[in-house]
LUMFI-54876 format. One record per residue: x, y, z of N, C-alpha, C in turn; residue number from 1. Coordinates in steps of 0.02 Angstrom, whole numbers, plus 32768, in hexadecimal, padded with zeros to 4 digits. Each point is the difference from the previous one (the first is absolute). Example, Ala and Ser with C-alpha at 12.3 -4.5 7.8 and 13.67 -1.06 7.14 Angstrom:
BEGIN
R    n_u    n_v    n_w   ca_u   ca_v   ca_w    c_u    c_v    c_w   pos
R   8294   7EE4   8186   7FD3   803B   8000   802D   803C   8000     1
R   7FEE   8035   7FDC   802A   803B   8003   7FD9   8037   8025     2
REM end
This chain:
BEGIN
R    n_u    n_v    n_w   ca_u   ca_v   ca_w    c_u    c_v    c_w   pos
R   B565   30AD   5FC0   8023   7FC1   7FF6   7FF0   7FD0   8038     1
R   7FFC   7FBF   7FF0   7FF0   7FCD   8031   8034   7FFE   8038     2
R   7FEA   7FEA   803B   802E   7FF9   8038   802C   7FC2   7FF9     3
R   7FF1   7FD4   7FCF   8027   7FC4   7FF8   8025   8001   7FBD     4
R   803F   7FED   8003   802A   7FFE   7FC4   801D   7FBA   7FF7     5
R   800A   7FEE   7FC1   8025   7FC3   7FF0   8046   8014   7FEB     6
R   8032   7FE4   8022   8046   800F   7FF2   8022   7FC1   7FE6     7
R   8024   8006   7FC9   8022   7FC7   7FE2   804B   800F   7FFA     8
R   8029   7FD0   8013   8049   8009   7FFE   8020   7FC5   7FDB     9
R   802B   8010   7FD0   802A   7FCD   7FE0   8040   7FFA   8029    10
R   800F   7FC4   8019   8036   7FF7   802F   803C   7FDE   7FDF    11
R   8037   8026   7FFA   803F   7FE2   7FEB   8034   8004   8038    12
R   7FFA   8033   8029   802C   8008   803A   7FD3   800C   803C    13
R   8001   7FD3   8030   7FD0   8004   8038   800B   803D   802B    14
R   803F   8014   800B   800D   803B   802A   7FE6   8040   7FE0    15
R   800C   8006   7FBE   7FE9   803B   7FDC   7FB4   8002   7FFF    16
R   7FE0   7FC6   7FF7   7FB7   7FFD   7FFE   7FE2   8016   8043    17
R   801E   7FEB   8037   7FE7   8014   8043   8008   804C   8009    18
R   8037   801A   7FE7   800A   8049   8004   7FCA   8024   7FD9    19
R   7FF1   7FE7   7FC4   7FCD   8021   7FD7   7FBA   7FF6   801C    20
R   7FF4   7FC7   801F   7FC0   7FF5   8021   7FF6   8033   8037    21
R   8034   800B   8028   7FFC   8032   8036   7FF2   8046   7FE4    22
R   8024   8011   7FCA   7FF6   8042   7FE2   7FB9   8008   7FE5    23
R   7FE6   7FCC   7FE0   7FBD   8004   7FE4   7FCB   8004   8037    24
R   8008   7FD9   8035   7FD0   8001   8036   8000   8044   8024    25
R   803B   801D   8006   8004   8042   8020   7FD9   8034   7FD7    26
R   8008   7FFD   7FBD   7FDB   802D   7FD4   7FB5   7FF5   8007    27
R   7FEC   7FC0   7FFF   7FB9   7FEF   8001   7FE0   8011   8043    28
R   8023   7FF2   8036   7FE3   800D   8043   7FF8   804B   800C    29
R   802E   8027   7FE5   7FF9   8049   8007   7FC3   8019   7FDA    30
R   7FEB   7FDB   7FCE   7FC3   8012   7FDA   7FC3   7FDE   801E    31
R   8006   7FE6   803D   7FC8   7FE3   8025   7FE9   7FBD   7FE5    32
R   802D   7FDC   7FDF   7FF2   7FBB   7FED   801D   7FD3   8035    33
R   7FD9   7FD0   8018   801B   7FD2   8032   7FE9   7FB8   7FF6    34
R   7FE2   7FF1   7FC7   7FEC   7FBC   7FF0   801A   7FEF   7FBA    35
R   8020   7FC6   7FFA   8023   7FF1   7FC2   7FFB   7FB6   7FEE    36
R   8001   7FF4   7FBF   8012   7FBE   7FE7   8047   8008   7FE3    37
R   802F   7FD9   8019   8046   8007   7FEB   8017   7FBE   7FE4    38
R   801A   8002   7FC2   8016   7FC3   7FDF   8048   8006   7FE9    39
R   8027   7FCD   800D   8046   7FFE   7FEC   8009   7FCA   7FCB    40
R   8019   8013   7FC6   800E   7FD0   7FCB   804B   7FEF   8002    41
R   800F   7FC4   8016   8046   7FEB   8004   8019   7FEE   7FBB    42
R   803D   8016   7FF0   801D   7FEE   7FC0   802D   7FC3   800A    43
R   8040   800C   8009   802F   7FC7   8005   801F   7FF8   8045    44
R   7FE9   8027   8031   8022   7FFD   8041   7FE8   7FC5   802B    45
R   7FC8   7FE1   7FEE   7FE5   7FCB   8028   7FDB   801C   803D    46
R   7FE3   7FD3   8026   7FDB   8015   803C   8031   800A   8039    47
R   8005   803E   8016   8034   8014   8030   7FDE   8010   8043    48
R   800E   7FD6   8032   7FE0   8009   8042   8014   8042   8020    49
R   803D   8018   7FF4   8015   803F   801C   7FD6   8039   7FE3    50
R   7FF2   7FFC   7FBF   7FD6   8031   7FDF   7FBB   8001   801F    51
R   7FE4   7FC6   800D   7FBD   7FFB   801F   8000   8022   8044    52
R   8034   7FF3   8028   8005   801F   8042   8004   804C   7FFB    53
R   8026   8019   7FD1   8008   8048   7FF7   7FBD   8020   7FEC    54
R   7FDB   7FDE   7FD5   7FBF   801A   7FEB   7FD0   8005   803C    55
R   8002   7FCE   802B   7FD5   8001   803C   8014   8039   802E    56
R   8041   800C   8006   8017   8039   8029   7FE6   8042   7FE5    57
R   8001   8007   7FBE   7FE6   803E   7FE1   7FB5   8008   800F    58
R   7FDB   7FC9   7FFB   7FB9   8002   800E   7FF2   8017   8048    59
R   8026   7FE4   802F   7FF7   8013   8046   8012   8049   800C    60
R   8035   8016   7FDF   8016   8045   8009   7FCB   8032   7FEB    61
R   7FDF   7FF2   7FC8   7FCE   802F   7FE6   7FBA   7FF3   801D    62
R   7FF9   7FC8   8023   7FC0   7FF1   8021   7FC6   8002   7FCD    63
R   8008   7FDC   7FC9   7FCE   8002   7FCB   7FD9   7FBE   7FFE    64
R   7FC6   8003   7FDE   7FDB   7FC4   7FF0   8013   7FEB   7FBA    65
R   801D   7FC5   7FFA   8018   7FEB   7FBE   7FFD   7FB4   7FFA    66
R   7FEC   7FE9   7FC4   8009   7FB9   7FF1   8039   7FFB   7FCE    67
R   802D   7FD2   800D   803D   7FF8   7FD8   7FFB   7FC1   7FD5    68
R   8013   8006   7FC2   8002   7FC7   7FD2   8045   7FFB   7FE1    69
R   8019   7FC3   7FFE   8040   7FF3   7FE1   7FF3   7FD9   7FBF    70
R   8012   801D   7FC7   7FF8   7FDF   7FC0   8043   7FE3   7FEC    71
R   8003   7FBE   7FFA   8040   7FE1   7FF2   7FF6   7FC2   7FD5    72
R   8036   7FE9   7FE3   7FFD   7FC4   7FD7   7FF7   7FC3   802E    73
R   7FDC   7FD0   7FE6   7FEF   7FC4   8026   803F   7FDE   801C    74
R   8035   7FFB   7FD7   803B   7FDB   8016   8029   8025   8034    75
R   7FF0   8040   800E   8024   8026   8033   7FEA   7FEF   8046    76
R   7FC8   7FDD   8007   7FE4   7FF3   8042   8011   7FBA   8019    77
R   8016   7FFD   803F   8009   7FC0   8021   7FCA   7FFB   8036    78
R   7FFB   7FC5   801F   7FCF   7FF8   8036   8011   802F   803A    79
R   8041   800A   800C   8016   802E   8035   7FE7   8047   7FF1    80
R   8006   8015   7FC1   7FE8   8042   7FED   7FB4   8005   800B    81
R   7FDC   7FCC   7FEE   7FB7   8001   8008   7FED   800B   8049    82
R   801F   7FDB   802B   7FF0   8006   8048   8013   8045   801B    83
R   8039   8019   7FEB   8018   8041   8018   7FD1   8037   7FE8    84
R   7FEE   8000   7FC0   7FD5   8034   7FE5   7FBB   7FFE   8020    85
R   7FE6   7FC3   800B   7FBE   7FFA   801F   8001   801B   8047    86
R   8036   7FF2   8024   8007   8018   8044   8003   804C   8002    87
R   801E   801F   7FCC   8006   8049   7FFD   7FC2   8020   7FE1    88
R   7FCE   7FD6   7FEF   7FC0   8019   7FE4   8009   8022   7FBC    89
R   802D   7FE5   7FDA   8005   8015   7FBA   7FD1   7FD4   7FD6    90
R   7FEA   801A   7FC8   7FDE   7FD7   7FCF   8030   7FF4   7FC6    91
R   7FEF   7FD1   7FD3   802D   7FF3   7FC9   7FD9   7FFB   7FBE    92
R   8024   8013   7FCA   7FEB   7FF2   7FBC   8038   7FD7   7FE1    93
R   7FEF   7FC6   7FE7   8033   7FD4   7FE3   7FFD   8005   7FB4    94
R   8039   8009   7FE0   8004   8008   7FB8   801B   7FBF   7FE1    95
R   7FD9   7FE3   7FD4   8015   7FC3   7FDC   800C   8012   7FB7    96
R   8033   7FE2   7FE3   8011   800E   7FBA   7FCA   7FE8   7FD1    97
R   7FE7   7FC5   800D   7FCE   7FE5   7FD1   7FD7   7FCB   8025    98
R   7FCF   7FE6   7FDD   7FD2   7FD1   801E   8023   7FBF   8015    99
R   8038   7FF0   7FE0   8023   7FC2   8012   8018   8001   8048   100
R   800F   803C   801B   8017   8004   8045   7FC9   7FF3   8033   101
R   7FC1   8001   7FE8   7FC8   7FF3   802E   8004   7FBA   801F   102
R   8018   7FD0   7FD8   8005   7FBC   8019   8030   7FFD   803B   103
R   8039   8022   7FFB   8030   8003   8037   7FE2   8026   803B   104
R   7FE0   8038   7FF0   7FE4   802A   8035   7FCA   7FDB   8027   105
R   7FD9   7FD5   7FDF   7FC8   7FDF   8022   8016   7FD7   803C   106
R   8041   7FED   8001   8019   7FD8   8039   8002   8027   8041   107
R   8006   8043   7FFB   8003   8027   803E   7FC4   8031   8005   108
R   7FD1   7FFA   7FD1   7FCA   8032   7FFD   7FD6   8001   803F   109
R   7FF0   7FC5   801B   7FD6   7FFF   803C   8024   801F   803B   110
R   8041   7FF5   8004   8028   801F   8036   8000   804C   7FF9   111
R   800A   8018   7FC2   7FFF   8048   7FF4   7FBC   801D   8012   112
R   7FCA   7FDD   7FEC   7FBC   8018   800E   7FF3   8004   804B   113
R   801D   7FD1   8025   7FF6   8000   8049   8022   803D   8020   114
R   803B   8010   7FE9   8025   8039   801B   7FE5   8043   7FE7   115
R   7FEA   8001   7FC1   7FEF   803F   7FDF   7FBA   7FFC   7FE1   116
R   7FCC   800F   8026   7FBC   7FFA   7FE6   7FF0   8030   7FC7   117
R   8028   8035   7FF7   7FF4   8030   7FCA   8033   7FFA   7FC8   118
R   8026   7FCA   8000   8034   7FF7   7FCD   7FE1   7FF9   7FBB   119
R   8026   8014   7FCD   7FEC   7FF6   7FBA   803D   7FE7   7FD9   120
R   7FF2   7FDB   7FCB   8034   7FE8   7FD4   7FF5   801E   7FBB   121
R   8033   801E   7FE3   7FFC   801E   7FBE   8027   7FD5   7FCF   122
R   7FDE   7FE7   7FCD   8020   7FD9   7FCC   800A   802C   7FC3   123
R   803E   8008   7FEA   8010   8034   7FCF   7FF1   7FEF   7FB8   124
R   7FF3   7FC0   7FF2   7FF3   7FED   7FBB   7FBC   7FDE   7FFB   125
R   7FF2   7FE2   7FC6   7FBD   7FE6   7FF5   7FEE   7FC9   8032   126
R   7FC1   7FFE   8015   7FEB   7FCE   8032   7FFB   7FBA   7FE3   127
R   8004   7FCF   802D   7FF4   7FBB   7FEC   7FB5   7FF5   7FFA   128
R   7FEE   7FC5   7FE9   7FB9   7FF0   7FFB   7FE5   7FF1   8046   129
R   7FBF   800C   8008   7FE0   7FF7   8042   8009   7FB9   801C   130
R   7FFA   7FCA   7FD9   8007   7FBE   801E   8044   7FF5   8022   131
R   8032   8027   7FED   8042   7FF8   801F   8009   802A   803F   132
R   7FCD   8027   8011   8003   8026   803E   7FD8   7FDB   8035   133
R   8020   7FF5   8039   7FDF   7FD9   8034   7FF6   802A   803F   134
R   7FD5   7FE7   802B   7FF3   8024   803F   803C   7FFF   802F   135
R   8034   7FDA   7FEE   803D   8002   8028   801E   8047   7FFE   136
R   7FF3   8024   7FCA   8018   8045   7FFB   7FCC   802C   8021   137
R   8004   8003   8041   7FCA   801E   8028   800C   804B   800A   138
R   8015   8022   7FCB   8010   8047   8003   7FE6   801F   7FBF   139
R   7FE4   803C   8003   7FE8   8020   7FC2   8038   8009   7FCD   140
R   7FF1   7FF0   7FC1   802F   8009   7FC9   7FEB   803C   7FD6   141
R   8031   8022   7FE5   7FF1   8035   7FCF   802E   7FF6   7FC5   142
R   7FE2   7FFC   7FC5   8027   7FF5   7FC3   8009   8042   7FDB   143
R   803D   800C   7FEB   8010   803D   7FDB   8000   7FEF   7FB5   144
R   7FC6   8007   7FE1   7FF8   7FEC   7FBA   7FFD   803E   7FD4   145
R   8039   801E   7FF3   8000   8040   7FDD   7FF6   7FF8   7FB5   146
R   8015   7FC8   7FE4   7FF9   7FF5   7FB9   7FC5   7FD0   7FF4   147
R   7FD0   8016   7FD8   7FC5   7FD7   7FF4   7FD7   7FF7   803E   148
R   7FFE   8034   8029   7FE0   7FFB   8041   7FB7   7FEC   7FFB   149
R   7FDC   8019   7FCE   7FB9   7FF3   7FFD   7FF1   7FB7   7FF2   150
R   8021   7FE2   7FCE   7FF2   7FBA   7FEF   8017   7FD1   8037   151
R   803B   800E   801D   801A   7FD5   8035   7FD1   8000   803C   152
R   7FEC   803C   8015   7FD5   8005   803B   7FBA   7FE4   7FF3   153
R   7FE6   800A   7FC5   7FBD   7FE5   7FF0   8001   7FB4   8005   154
R   8031   7FE0   7FE1   8002   7FB7   8000   800D   7FE5   8046   155
R   802C   8022   8024   800E   7FEA   8044   7FC3   8007   802D   156
R   7FDB   8037   7FF8   7FC5   800B   8029   7FCB   7FCB   7FF3   157
R   7FF6   7FED   7FC1   7FCE   7FCC   7FF0   800F   7FC0   8025   158
R   8040   7FED   8004   8013   7FC3   8024   7FF9   8009   804B   159
R   8011   803C   8018   8004   800C   8048   7FBC   8005   8022   160
R   7FD0   801F   7FDF   7FC0   8011   8021   7FDD   7FC3   801C   161
R   8001   7FC8   7FDB   7FDB   7FC5   8015   802F   7FC7   8015   162
R   803F   8012   800D   8030   7FCD   8013   7FF9   7FEE   804A   163
R   8003   7FC1   8010   7FF9   7FEA   8045   8041   8004   8027   164
R   8038   7FFE   7FDD   8040   7FFF   8024   8027   8041   7FF9   165
R   7FE1   8034   7FE3   8026   803D   7FF0   8016   8025   803E   166
R   803C   801A   7FFD   8018   802E   8033   7FE2   8045   7FF2   167
R   8009   802E   802E   7FE8   8044   7FF5   802E   8022   7FCD   168
R   7FE3   801E   7FCD   8026   8028   7FD0   7FE9   8048   8007   169
R   802D   802A   8018   7FEE   8045   8012   7FE6   8028   7FC4   170
R   801B   7FF2   7FC4   7FE6   8022   7FC5   7FB4   7FFA   7FFD   171
R   7FE6   7FC5   8012   7FBA   7FF2   7FF8   7FD6   8012   803D   172
R   801A   7FF2   803B   7FD8   8012   803C   7FFA   804C   8005   173
R   8034   8025   7FED   7FFB   8049   7FFF   7FCC   8018   7FCE   174
R   7FFF   7FE0   7FC5   7FD0   8015   7FCD   7FB8   7FEF   8015   175
R   7FF6   7FC7   801F   7FBD   7FEE   8018   7FE7   8032   8034   176
R   802C   8014   802E   7FED   8032   8032   7FF1   8043   7FE0   177
R   8026   8010   7FCC   7FF4   803F   7FDD   7FBD   7FFF   7FDC   178
R   7FF0   7FCA   7FDE   7FC2   7FFB   7FD9   7FC3   7FFC   802F   179
R   8004   7FD7   8033   7FC6   7FF2   802A   7FF5   8033   8037   180
R   8037   801C   801B   7FF9   802C   803A   8022   8043   7FF9   181
R   801E   800D   7FC5   8025   803E   7FF4   8039   8008   8033   182
R   801A   7FC8   8018   8038   8002   802F   8041   8001   7FD9   183
R   802A   8030   800F   803D   800A   7FD9   803E   7FEB   8026   184
R   8027   7FD4   7FE1   803F   7FEB   801D   8038   800F   7FCE   185
R   8039   8014   8019   8037   8012   7FD4   7FFA   8048   7FEA   186
R   8033   8018   7FDE   8003   8047   7FF1   7FE4   8011   7FBB   187
R   7FF9   7FCF   7FD4   7FF2   800F   7FBA   7FBF   8026   7FF5   188
R   7FCC   7FED   8025   7FBE   801D   7FF3   7FE6   8025   803D   189
R   802E   8020   8022   7FF0   802D   8037   801E   8045   7FEF   190
R   7FEF   8030   8029   8020   8041   7FF9   8040   7FFF   8028   191
R   8037   7FED   7FDF   8040   7FF5   8023   802A   803F   8005   192
R   7FF2   8032   7FD5   802B   803B   7FFD   8000   8025   8043   193
R   803C   800B   801B   8007   8022   803F   7FFE   7FD2   803C   194
R   7FF8   7FBE   7FF4   7FFC   7FD0   8037   803A   7FCF   8000   195
R   802D   8007   7FCF   8037   7FD1   7FF9   8041   8027   7FF6   196
R   8034   7FEA   8023   8044   8018   7FF4   802E   7FC4   7FFC   197
R   802B   7FFF   7FCC   802D   7FC7   7FF7   8047   801A   7FF9   198
R   802F   7FDF   8023   8046   8015   8000   802A   7FC8   7FE3   199
R   8025   8010   7FCA   802A   7FCC   7FE2   8044   7FFD   8023   200
R   802B   7FD4   7FE8   8040   7FF5   8022   802F   803C   7FFC   201
R   7FF4   802E   7FD1   802A   803C   7FFA   7FE5   803B   802A   202
R   7FC4   7FF8   801D   7FE3   8035   8028   7FCE   802C   7FDA   203
R   7FF4   7FF0   7FC1   7FCD   8025   7FDA   7FBA   7FEC   8019   204
R   7FD4   8032   8004   7FBD   7FF5   801B   7FCD   8006   7FC6   205
R   7FD0   7FD2   7FFF   7FCE   7FFD   7FCB   7FBA   8001   801F   206
R   7FCE   8015   7FD9   7FBB   7FFF   801A   7FDD   7FBE   7FF0   207
R   8024   7FD1   7FE3   7FE4   7FBE   7FEF   8033   7FCA   8011   208
R   7FE9   7FC8   8019   802E   7FCC   8015   8024   7FDD   7FC7   209
R   7FEB   800E   7FC2   8022   7FE1   7FC6   8040   8025   7FEC   210
R   800A   803A   801E   8040   8026   7FF8   8011   800D   7FB7   211
R   7FCF   8014   7FD9   800E   8012   7FBA   801B   8047   7FFD   212
R   802B   800E   7FCF   8022   8042   7FFE   7FCF   803B   8000   213
R   7FC6   7FF9   7FE0   7FD1   8038   7FFD   7FDC   800C   8042   214
R   800B   7FD5   8032   7FDE   800A   8040   802F   801B   8037   215
R   803D   8012   7FED   8030   8017   8032   7FEB   8043   801E   216
R   800A   8007   8042   7FEF   803E   8023   803E   8027   8017   217
R   8038   7FDD   8003   803D   8021   8018   8029   7FCF   802A   218
R   8038   8019   801B   802A   7FD6   802A   7FEE   800C   8049   219
R   8001   7FCB   8027   7FEB   8005   8046   802B   8033   8027   220
R   8040   8007   7FEE   802B   802F   8024   7FEF   8049   7FF1   221
R   7FDC   800D   7FC9   7FF1   8044   7FEC   7FBB   8017   8017   222
R   7FDA   7FD4   801F   7FBB   8010   8013   7FFA   7FFE   804C   223
R   7FE7   8034   801D   7FFA   8006   8048   7FB7   7FF9   8019   224
R   7FD0   800A   7FD3   7FB9   7FFA   8012   7FDC   7FD9   7FCA   225
R   7FC4   7FE7   8011   7FD8   7FDE   7FCD   7FEE   802F   7FC7   226
R   7FF8   803F   8010   7FF0   8031   7FCC   8036   8004   7FCC   227
R   803F   7FF6   8016   8037   8001   7FD0   7FF8   7FC9   7FCB   228
R   7FE3   7FC7   8015   7FF3   7FCB   7FD1   7FC3   800F   7FD4   229
R   7FC8   800C   8021   7FC0   8001   7FDC   7FF0   8043   7FDF   230
R   8026   8034   8010   7FF5   8040   7FDE   802A   8008   7FC1   231
R   8021   7FCA   7FEC   8028   8004   7FC3   7FD2   8008   7FC4   232
R   8017   8024   7FCF   7FD7   800C   7FC4   7FED   7FC0   7FDC   233
R   802E   7FD0   8000   7FF3   7FC1   7FDD   7FC7   7FDA   8021   234
R   8000   7FFE   8043   7FCB   7FDC   8023   7FBD   8023   7FF7   235
R   8000   8043   8006   7FC2   8025   7FF8   7FE4   7FF7   7FB9   236
R   802C   7FFA   7FCF   7FEB   7FF5   7FBB   7FDD   7FBC   7FFA   237
R   801E   7FCC   801E   7FE2   7FBE   7FFF   7FBC   8001   8023   238
R   7FFD   8023   8038   7FC1   8005   8026   7FC9   801F   7FD5   239
R   8012   8036   7FDD   7FCF   8022   7FD6   7FEA   7FD4   7FC5   240
R   8030   7FDE   7FE0   7FF0   7FD5   7FC7   7FD2   7FC7   8016   241
R   8012   7FE1   8039   7FD8   7FC8   8019   7FBA   8017   8013   242
R   7FFB   803B   801E   7FBE   801A   8012   7FD5   800A   7FC1   243
R   801D   801E   7FCD   7FDB   800C   7FC2   7FEB   7FBD   7FE0   244
R   802D   7FCF   8001   7FF1   7FBF   7FE3   7FC7   7FDE   8026   245
R   8002   8003   8042   7FCB   7FE2   8028   7FBD   8022   7FF5   246
R   8001   8043   7FFA   7FC2   8024   7FF2   7FE3   7FEB   7FBC   247
R   802C   7FF8   7FCF   7FE9   7FEB   7FBD   7FE2   7FB9   8004   248
R   8023   7FD3   8021   7FE9   7FBA   8005   7FBE   7FFD   8027   249
R   7FFA   8026   8034   7FC4   8000   8029   7FC3   8016   7FD8   250
R   800A   8030   7FD2   7FCA   801A   7FD8   7FEF   7FD6   7FC3   251
R   8031   7FD7   7FE9   7FF7   7FDF   7FBF   8004   7FB4   8001   252
R   800C   7FE3   803A   800A   7FB7   8002   7FD9   7FE2   8039   253
R   7FD9   7FCB   7FF2   7FD9   7FE0   8035   802A   7FCF   8029   254
R   8041   7FFB   7FF2   802C   7FD5   8028   8027   8029   8033   255
R   7FF2   803F   8006   8029   802A   802C   8000   7FE6   8048   256
R   7FC8   7FE5   8016   7FFD   7FE7   8045   8033   7FC9   800C   257
R   8012   7FDD   7FCA   802F   7FC8   8007   8048   8018   8001   258
R   8015   8027   7FCE   8047   800F   7FFB   8012   8047   8016   259
R   7FCE   802A   800E   800E   8044   8019   802E   8028   7FD1   260
R   7FFA   7FF3   7FC0   802A   8024   7FD0   8044   7FE0   7FF5   261
R   800E   7FCA   8025   803E   7FDB   7FF4   803D   801D   8024   262
R   8038   7FE0   7FF4   803F   8013   8020   8018   8043   7FE6   263
R   8016   802E   802C   8019   8041   7FEA   803A   7FFB   7FCE   264
R   8026   7FCA   8004   8038   7FF8   7FD2   7FE8   7FF7   7FB7   265
R   7FC1   7FEC   7FF8   7FE6   7FF4   7FBD   7FD9   803C   7FE4   266
R   7FFF   8037   8025   7FD8   803A   7FEA   8020   8023   7FC4   267
R   7FD9   800A   7FCD   8016   8025   7FC5   7FC3   8026   7FE5   268
R   7FFE   8040   800E   7FC5   8027   7FED   7FF8   8005   7FB5   269
R   8037   7FFA   7FDB   7FFA   8003   7FB7   7FDE   7FC1   7FE5   270
R   7FFE   7FCB   802A   7FDF   7FC1   7FEC   7FC5   7FF0   802F   271
R   7FE2   8034   801C   7FCF   7FF4   8036   7FC3   7FD9   7FE8   272
R   7FF1   8003   7FC0   7FC6   7FDB   7FE7   800F   7FB5   7FFA   273
R   803F   7FEE   8002   8013   7FBA   7FFE   800B   7FE7   8047   274
R   7FE0   7FCA   8012   8006   7FE7   8044   8047   7FE8   800E   275
R   801E   801A   8035   8045   7FED   8011   8002   7FBE   8027   276
R   7FC5   7FE6   8012   7FFC   7FC2   8026   7FDA   7FCA   7FDA   277
R   800B   7FFE   7FBE   7FD9   7FD3   7FD5   8007   7FB7   8015   278
R   803F   7FEB   800D   800A   7FBA   8013   7FDE   7FF1   8043   279
R   8007   802E   802F   7FE1   7FF6   8042   7FB5   7FFB   7FFA   280
R   7FE1   802D   7FD9   7FB8   8000   7FF7   7FE9   7FBF   7FDE   281
R   8027   7FE8   7FD0   7FEF   7FC1   7FDE   7FFE   7FC6   8032   282
R   8031   7FFE   802D   8001   7FCB   8033   7FC6   8008   8030   283
R   7FF2   803E   8016   7FC9   800D   802D   7FBD   7FEB   7FE1   284
R   7FF6   8010   7FC0   7FC2   7FED   7FDE   7FF9   7FB4   7FFD   285
R   8038   7FDF   7FF1   7FFF   7FB7   7FFD   7FEF   7FE2   8044   286
R   8020   8019   8035   7FF3   7FE7   8043   7FB8   800D   8014   287
R   7FE7   803B   7FEF   7FBA   8012   8011   7FD0   7FCF   7FDE   288
R   800B   7FF1   7FC1   7FD3   7FD3   7FDC   8003   7FB9   801C   289
R   803D   7FE9   8010   8007   7FBD   801D   7FE0   7FFD   8045   290
R   8005   8036   8025   7FE2   8003   8042   7FB4   7FFD   7FFB   291
R   7FE3   8026   7FD2   7FB8   7FFE   7FF5   7FE9   7FBA   7FEE   292
R   8026   7FE1   7FD3   7FEE   7FBC   7FEA   8003   7FCF   803B   293
R   8035   8006   8028   8007   7FD2   8039   7FCB   800B   8035   294
R   7FF4   803F   8011   7FCC   800F   8032   7FBB   7FEC   7FE7   295
R   7FF5   8006   7FBF   7FC0   7FED   7FE3   7FF1   7FB6   8008   296
R   8034   7FD6   800B   7FF4   7FB9   800A   7FE0   7FF2   8044   297
R   8007   8031   802E   7FDC   7FFB   8040   8020   7FD6   8036   298
R   803C   7FE5   7FF3   8020   7FD4   8031   8046   801A   8010   299
R   8008   801F   803B   8040   801E   8012   8036   7FCC   800C   300
R   7FED   7FC3   800E   8033   7FCC   800D   8028   7FEF   7FC1   301
R   7FE8   8018   7FC6   8025   7FF5   7FC2   8040   8029   7FFD   302
R   8001   8038   8024   8039   802D   7FFD   8038   7FE7   802E   303
R   803E   8014   7FF0   8036   7FF0   802F   7FF6   8029   8040   304
R   8020   7FEA   8036   7FF1   801C   8042   800F   804B   8004   305
R   8032   8018   7FDC   8011   8047   8005   7FCC   802B   7FDD   306
R   7FEA   7FEA   7FC5   7FCC   8025   7FDD   7FBE   7FFD   8027   307
R   7FF1   7FC5   801C   7FC2   7FF8   8026   7FFC   802E   803C   308
R   8038   8007   8023   8002   802C   803B   7FF2   8048   7FEC   309
R   801D   8016   7FC9   7FF6   8045   7FE9   7FB7   800A   7FEB   310
R   7FE4   7FD0   7FDE   7FBA   8006   7FEA   7FD1   8004   803D   311
R   800D   7FD6   8033   7FD6   8002   803C   8007   8044   8023   312
R   803C   801A   8004   800A   8043   801E   7FDB   8035   7FD7   313
R   8001   7FF8   7FBE   7FDF   8031   7FD5   7FB4   7FFD   8009   314
R   7FE5   7FC4   800B   7FB8   7FF9   800C   7FED   8025   8040   315
R   802A   7FFA   8033   7FF2   8023   803F   8009   804B   7FF6   316
R   802F   8013   7FD6   8010   8047   7FF6   7FCC   8022   7FD3   317
R   7FEB   7FDD   7FCB   7FD1   801E   7FD0   7FD0   7FCB   7FE6   318
R   7FD1   7FEA   802A   7FD4   7FC8   7FED   7FD3   800E   7FC5   319
R   7FF4   8040   7FF1   7FD3   8011   7FC9   8027   8011   7FC0   320
R   8041   7FF0   7FFF   8028   800C   7FC5   7FE2   7FDB   7FC4   321
R   800D   801A   7FC5   7FE7   7FE0   7FC3   801A   7FB9   7FF9   322
R   8039   7FF1   8020   801C   7FBD   7FFC   7FD4   7FCC   8023   323
R   7FDB   8015   8033   7FDD   7FD1   802A   7FB4   8005   7FFD   324
R   7FE6   8035   7FE0   7FB9   800F   8004   7FD4   7FCA   7FE1   325
R   801A   7FDE   7FCC   7FD7   7FCE   7FDD   8017   7FB8   800D   326
R   8025   7FF7   8037   801C   7FBD   800D   7FE8   7FE6   8043   327
R   7FF5   7FBF   8003   7FF3   7FDE   803F   803F   7FD7   8010   328
R   802D   801F   8026   8041   7FE1   800C   7FFC   7FCF   803A   329
R   8023   7FC9   7FF8   8005   7FCF   8035   8049   7FEB   8009   330
R   8010   7FEA   803D   8041   7FE2   800C   7FF3   7FB8   8014   331
R   8011   7FD2   7FD4   7FF0   7FBA   800B   8039   7FDC   8022   332
REM end
């Protein structure tokens, strides 16, 4: 198992969360883990400075290497909170209900970007059109397009790729890095099993941050070692199913390098001949074709600045890639 773990906590009571954080870190450190990504999803308690202080005390007590992220609703943050969190070296994820809130958010976006260089904004509903996104929103956006994801993302990507004023959209920059450099960001298309533990507000522990019932490992009070979590029959069953699915995909699909067999939550061996990542593959194919077409024009200045930077990095990383072998690229 990797020496680094991602820990996720749903926070409804700050004192109880700190207690559970301590318990989880004690279990992990005894198993020789000492580097963590730790994320707290605030529900309705708001940003609590006392909670932040307690978390820092826990970090010092265990003497661990950890980056902390606070995921909270946009309206829960004040300027005072921003300054306090930045001083404590927390990162933030801001949750917006819909694209309409982006207009309000843009008023403080530059300030947030100055305090939090790794901040991200998650928009929970369908994205607005590219012309309505301005560089004032100087923070990466991620859109959660669960319904009709393929058509929404395809249309949005077409507008974004050659837009001069587009902000960074993480859905697309992550996909470009995946296609051009095989760089993987996020958990969906990585081997996440055994690298993530998530604790909900009741103390139940899951092997996936989405906290679905089928991913439960047990209650934190009943587990004294990491083995107590990961040696459960349910987890071992998922591990075996996902391994078999990945082996099948690796042998039978030329897209395996892209999706690595897909998310373990979508594994179904009885349907293994049917791609569980059909929508994702459709978007990837569309982006790949648009990328080939754009690169074939030979002028990198046509791309928006975020796409252009990734393409330039990819040229340095893999100059003989099929994407670049027949092109004379220029930046005008």
